[in-house]
N, C-alpha and C positions, 0 to 999 in steps of 0.2 A: 676376566673374573666376573662371576655373577654375584648377585646381591647376598646370596646365602654363604657363598665362600668368604665374601668380604666380612660378614657378620661373624662367622665361625672363627675367622683368623685375626679378628680385631685385637688390639692391644693398647695400653696406656703408655704414653711416653712422658717421663718426668725428668729426663736429663737432656738438655739441649746444647747445641753448639753455642759458643759465645760469639755469634756473628749476627749482624742485622739481616733481617729478610729483605731480599731485593724488592724494590718498589714495584716492579712489574709483577712479581709472584704475589706480593700482598694484594695488588689491584685485582688479580685474577681470583684469589681467595675470597675477597670481599664481594666481588660481582657473583661468585657461586653462591655466597650466603644470601646476598640480596634477592636472588631469583628463586631460592629454595621456597618449597610450599610452606604455607603457614595455616594455622587454624581458621577456617572460614575464609581464607585468602585475604586476611586482614593486613597482613605484612606489617606488623607494629616493631619491625626491628630497629634498633638503634645501636649502632657500633662505634666504640670508641678505641681508637688505636693508640697506644701508649708506647712511644719508642725511647723515651728518656728513662735511663736506668734508675735514677734518683726518684722519679715519679712512681716507677713500678714498685720499687722498695717501700715507698710511703703508703702504697695501696694494699700492701700484704695484710694489715690488720683488718681491713674491710672485706677480705676474702677468707676469712676463718683461718688466718696465718698460713695459707697455701702459698709457698714461695714460688711454685712452678707456674 
């Protein structure tokens, strides 16, 4: 798949399985995000991974009430 096909066929997912993301998959995702280009190569990324359901629910108001 080329980049144009990926862009044309993109979609938003807001219904997820009620299963934890495997640690190895999460590590791979975070590594991809870490090495992604940034403006001026400043790489000012900060990632916070929340796996606790109660904490996720407590964060909803801070995210414009987006529960997904």
